DOMARLO-384538 format. One line per field, with one value per residue (C-alpha): residue number from 1; residue in one letter; chain; x, y, z. Coordinates in nm, 2 decimals. Example, Ala and Ser with C-alpha at 12.3 -4.5 7.8 and 13.67 -1.06 7.14 Angstrom:
REM DOMARLO-384538
seq = (1_2)
type = (a_s)
mol = (A_A)
u = (1.23_1.37)
v = (-0.45_-0.11)
w = (0.78_0.71)
REM end
This chain:
REM DOMARLO-384538
seq = (1_2_3_4_5_6_7_8_9_10_11_12_13_14_15_16_17_18_19_20_21_22_23_24_25_26_27_28_29_30_31_32_33_34_35_36_37_38_39_40_41_42_43_44_45_46_47_48_49_50_51_52_53_54_55_56_57_58_59_60_61_62_63_64_65_66_67_68_69_70_71_72_73_74_75_76_77_78_79_80_81_82_83_84_85_86_87_88_89_90_91_92_93_94_95_96_97_98_99_100_101_102_103_104_105_106_107_108_109_110_111_112_113_114_115_116_117_118_119_120_121_122_123_124_125_126_127_128_129_130_131_132_133_134_135_136_137_138_139_140_141_142_143)
type = (m_s_r_f_p_g_f_s_s_p_f_l_l_g_f_d_e_i_e_r_v_l_d_r_v_s_k_a_a_s_d_g_y_p_p_y_n_i_e_r_i_s_g_e_g_l_a_r_d_v_l_r_i_t_l_a_v_a_g_f_t_r_d_q_l_d_v_t_l_e_d_s_q_l_v_i_r_g_r_q_c_e_d_d_r_p_r_q_f_l_h_r_g_i_a_a_r_q_f_q_r_v_f_v_l_a_e_g_i_e_v_a_g_a_e_l_k_d_g_l_l_a_i_d_l_a_r_p_e_p_e_r_i_v_r_r_i_d_i_a_a_g_d)
mol = (A_A_A_A_A_A_A_A_A_A_A_A_A_A_A_A_A_A_A_A_A_A_A_A_A_A_A_A_A_A_A_A_A_A_A_A_A_A_A_A_A_A_A_A_A_A_A_A_A_A_A_A_A_A_A_A_A_A_A_A_A_A_A_A_A_A_A_A_A_A_A_A_A_A_A_A_A_A_A_A_A_A_A_A_A_A_A_A_A_A_A_A_A_A_A_A_A_A_A_A_A_A_A_A_A_A_A_A_A_A_A_A_A_A_A_A_A_A_A_A_A_A_A_A_A_A_A_A_A_A_A_A_A_A_A_A_A_A_A_A_A_A_A)
u = (2.85_3.08_3.35_3.38_3.76_3.72_3.60_3.90_4.12_4.25_4.15_3.78_3.67_3.31_3.18_3.05_2.69_2.75_2.90_2.59_2.36_2.54_2.52_2.14_2.08_2.27_2.05_1.73_1.81_1.75_1.36_1.24_0.87_0.73_0.94_1.04_1.21_1.42_1.45_1.59_1.34_1.46_1.30_1.12_0.93_1.14_1.37_1.59_1.63_1.37_1.41_1.11_1.06_0.79_0.66_0.43_0.15_-0.13_-0.42_-0.36_-0.59_-0.47_-0.60_-0.39_-0.07_0.13_0.43_0.62_0.95_1.13_1.48_1.60_1.43_1.15_0.93_0.65_0.41_0.13_-0.13_-0.42_-0.72_-0.83_-1.13_-1.43_-1.57_-1.49_-1.28_-1.15_-0.84_-0.74_-0.42_-0.30_-0.03_-0.11_0.06_-0.17_0.07_0.18_0.52_0.76_1.01_1.27_1.49_1.76_1.76_2.06_2.05_1.84_1.64_1.28_0.97_0.78_0.47_0.32_0.06_-0.11_-0.22_-0.29_-0.14_0.19_0.28_0.51_0.70_0.89_1.20_1.36_1.73_1.86_2.08_2.42_2.55_2.92_3.04_3.39_3.48_3.81_3.96_4.17_4.50_4.57_4.93_5.08_5.30)
v = (1.63_1.55_1.29_0.99_0.92_0.55_0.55_0.75_0.44_0.32_-0.04_0.05_0.09_0.14_0.23_0.58_0.48_0.36_0.70_0.87_0.65_0.72_1.09_1.06_0.85_1.09_1.38_1.19_1.06_1.39_1.36_1.16_1.12_0.87_0.66_0.32_0.00_-0.24_-0.60_-0.93_-1.21_-1.56_-1.88_-2.20_-2.20_-1.92_-2.03_-1.73_-1.42_-1.16_-0.79_-0.61_-0.24_-0.13_0.23_0.39_0.53_0.58_0.77_0.66_0.42_0.17_0.40_0.69_0.49_0.42_0.18_0.17_0.04_0.31_0.25_0.03_0.26_0.16_0.47_0.49_0.79_0.89_1.15_1.23_1.41_1.72_1.66_1.87_1.86_2.17_2.06_2.24_2.06_2.12_1.93_1.80_1.54_1.31_1.43_1.47_1.55_1.38_1.21_1.03_0.78_0.64_0.33_0.25_-0.13_-0.34_-0.50_-0.81_-0.73_-0.83_-0.67_-0.98_-0.79_-0.52_-0.53_-0.25_-0.37_-0.17_0.15_-0.02_-0.07_-0.37_-0.42_-0.75_-0.76_-1.09_-1.10_-1.31_-1.60_-1.50_-1.70_-1.77_-1.75_-1.85_-1.78_-1.86_-1.59_-1.71_-1.54_-1.45_-1.48_-1.14_-1.27)
w = (23.51_23.80_23.73_23.94_23.98_23.97_23.61_23.48_23.50_23.16_23.26_23.28_22.91_22.81_23.16_23.06_23.09_23.45_23.53_23.39_23.58_23.91_23.84_23.77_24.09_24.31_24.20_24.24_24.59_24.76_24.77_25.06_24.97_24.97_25.21_25.10_25.19_24.98_25.10_24.97_24.99_24.97_25.09_25.01_24.68_24.53_24.25_24.29_24.51_24.48_24.56_24.70_24.69_24.93_24.92_25.18_24.97_25.23_25.08_24.72_24.54_24.28_24.00_24.13_24.11_23.80_23.78_23.45_23.32_23.11_22.97_23.26_23.51_23.73_23.76_24.02_24.00_24.23_24.15_24.39_24.26_24.44_24.66_24.57_24.92_25.13_25.43_25.73_25.87_26.23_26.15_25.82_25.86_25.57_25.26_24.96_24.69_24.37_24.36_24.13_24.26_24.01_24.06_23.81_23.75_23.64_23.30_23.31_23.62_23.57_23.73_23.86_23.98_24.20_24.48_24.68_25.03_25.35_25.21_25.10_24.74_24.70_24.37_24.33_24.11_24.00_23.99_23.69_23.74_23.61_23.32_23.31_22.96_22.86_22.50_22.34_22.13_21.84_21.78_21.42_21.29_21.21_20.92)
REM end
């Protein structure tokens, strides 16, 4: 595993998991299929900001797509069945392959829902409201 120099500081204690996540994300970022967008949606009627991941999944049906949450990772898989009909393509520009796209989610991020419409799979993520917690630590006498 490559070391990130920022996490070697003695003031950053317990951030080993973040370093592992960054390493995992950097390896997974090389595949560009399917293309996707990530946008922040805010507006009237929304209690808090929502993040929306939109994947271009043209040619996939709802039954061929699988969206799961596995150990703080959003995993999107697509599997197309082979067509039994004999076809002769003059040009094949539409990809017909399986894929897996993984997004690492911060602690507390909730998946609000998913929708497939017009060849686009939209997954909404709710960002939790941060709670500010102040806790007083008693100092014991060392006598």
